[in-house]
C-alpha positions in Angstrom: 73.2 -67.4 -66.0 76.2 -66.0 -67.7 75.9 -65.2 -71.2 77.6 -67.2 -73.9 79.9 -64.0 -74.7 80.8 -64.0 -70.9 81.7 -67.8 -70.8 83.9 -67.2 -73.8 86.1 -64.6 -72.6 89.1 -66.8 -72.2 89.1 -68.1 -75.8 91.5 -66.3 -78.4 89.9 -63.3 -80.1 90.5 -63.0 -83.7 89.7 -59.5 -85.6 88.4 -59.2 -89.0 88.0 -56.1 -91.3 84.9 -55.4 -93.3 84.8 -57.8 -96.4 86.9 -60.6 -94.4 85.6 -64.0 -94.8 85.4 -65.5 -91.2 84.0 -68.9 -92.5 84.0 -70.0 -95.8 81.1 -72.0 -97.3 81.9 -75.6 -98.3 85.0 -75.7 -95.9 85.2 -77.7 -92.7 87.2 -75.9 -90.3 86.1 -77.6 -87.0 86.1 -74.2 -85.2 83.3 -72.5 -83.4 83.1 -68.7 -83.5 81.5 -66.3 -80.7 80.8 -62.7 -81.8 82.4 -60.3 -79.4 81.7 -57.1 -81.2 80.8 -55.9 -84.7 78.6 -57.4 -87.2 78.8 -60.3 -89.9 76.7 -61.4 -92.8 75.4 -64.9 -93.6 75.6 -65.7 -97.2 74.5 -68.8 -99.1 76.4 -68.3 -102.4 75.7 -64.6 -103.4 72.4 -64.5 -101.3 72.6 -62.6 -98.0 70.5 -64.7 -95.6 71.1 -62.5 -92.5 73.1 -59.9 -90.8 74.3 -60.7 -87.2 75.6 -58.0 -84.9 74.5 -59.7 -81.4 77.4 -60.0 -78.9 77.6 -63.7 -78.0 76.1 -65.0 -81.2 77.5 -68.3 -82.3 78.7 -69.3 -85.8 79.9 -72.3 -87.1 77.6 -74.5 -84.9 75.8 -76.6 -87.5 78.8 -77.7 -89.5 80.5 -78.4 -86.1 77.7 -80.4 -84.6 76.8 -82.3 -87.9 80.3 -82.9 -88.9 79.7 -81.3 -92.4 81.3 -78.5 -94.3 79.9 -75.0 -93.7 76.8 -74.5 -95.4 77.0 -70.9 -95.7 79.8 -68.1 -95.8 80.4 -65.6 -92.9 81.8 -62.1 -94.0 82.7 -59.4 -91.7 80.3 -56.3 -92.4 82.0 -54.1 -89.9 85.3 -54.4 -88.2 84.7 -57.2 -85.8 86.1 -59.5 -83.2 85.3 -63.1 -82.6 86.2 -65.7 -79.9 87.4 -68.9 -81.8 87.8 -72.3 -80.6 90.3 -74.6 -82.7 88.7 -77.7 -81.7 84.9 -77.0 -81.4 83.8 -80.4 -80.3 86.1 -80.7 -77.5 85.1 -77.2 -76.3 81.5 -77.9 -76.2 82.2 -81.2 -74.5 84.2 -79.7 -71.8 81.7 -76.4 -71.5 78.3 -77.7 -70.5 76.6 -74.2 -69.9 77.6 -73.4 -73.4 76.5 -76.5 -74.8 73.4 -76.1 -73.1 72.8 -72.6 -74.3 73.5 -73.6 -77.9 71.1 -76.5 -77.5 68.3 -73.9 -76.5 69.2 -71.5 -79.3 69.1 -74.4 -81.9 65.7 -75.5 -80.3 64.6 -71.8 -81.0 65.7 -71.9 -84.5 63.9 -75.3 -85.0 60.6 -74.1 -83.5 60.7 -70.8 -85.8 61.2 -73.1 -88.9 58.5 -75.5 -87.8 56.1 -72.7 -87.2 56.6 -71.2 -90.5 56.3 -74.6 -92.1 53.0 -75.0 -90.4 51.8 -71.8 -91.6 52.9 -72.6 -95.2 51.1 -76.1 -94.9 47.9 -74.2 -93.9 48.2 -71.9 -96.9 49.0 -74.8 -99.4 47.5 -77.8 -98.1 45.4 -78.1 -101.4 48.5 -77.8 -103.7 49.5 -80.7 -105.6 52.9 -79.1 -107.1 56.0 -78.4 -105.3 54.5 -76.6 -102.5 52.7 -79.8 -101.5 55.8 -81.0 -100.2 55.9 -79.0 -97.1 54.0 -81.5 -95.4 56.7 -84.2 -96.0 59.4 -81.7 -94.7 57.1 -80.8 -91.7 56.9 -84.7 -90.8 60.6 -85.3 -91.2 61.4 -82.2 -88.9 58.9 -83.3 -86.3 59.1 -87.0 -86.0 62.1 -88.6 -87.6 65.4 -88.7 -86.0 67.9 -90.0 -88.6 71.4 -91.0 -87.6 73.0 -89.1 -90.6 72.0 -85.9 -92.0 72.3 -84.5 -95.6 71.7 -80.6 -95.8 70.2 -78.7 -98.8 68.1 -79.9 -101.5 68.2 -81.7 -104.8 68.6 -78.6 -106.5 72.0 -77.4 -105.1 73.9 -80.7 -104.8 73.3 -81.3 -101.1 74.8 -78.1 -99.9 
């Protein structure tokens, strides 16, 4: 099976310098990015969530698939190059193998979050405060399949 990076070789390549914003939080670009080289950081506000330097990493996928503004900023940490689609949904619809690999990656993320929440549930199952909500969150992730999705929490206005 080809890697995502290999499958995206024909897409335009855009270069960014350290500090450049690749994806702005709160904007809806409709673009999907695939990291070809370098490293980027994922920021929620000023808080760094992660640094990504894996060739073939997909960025902007959640916003694209949910049709919502980007939930985080992606900023270049090093000089980097990313393949970019101008119409992400059309690209995924016409590239089944990439869409399948993206679905696998998202399933892995969901598995990781669910496993973490199960661990939290075990640790705080006797809590009646805000930590007691873990059970509700876990139930929602595992069983409910809503038609619409609103990201975030009440604390941050839904983003």
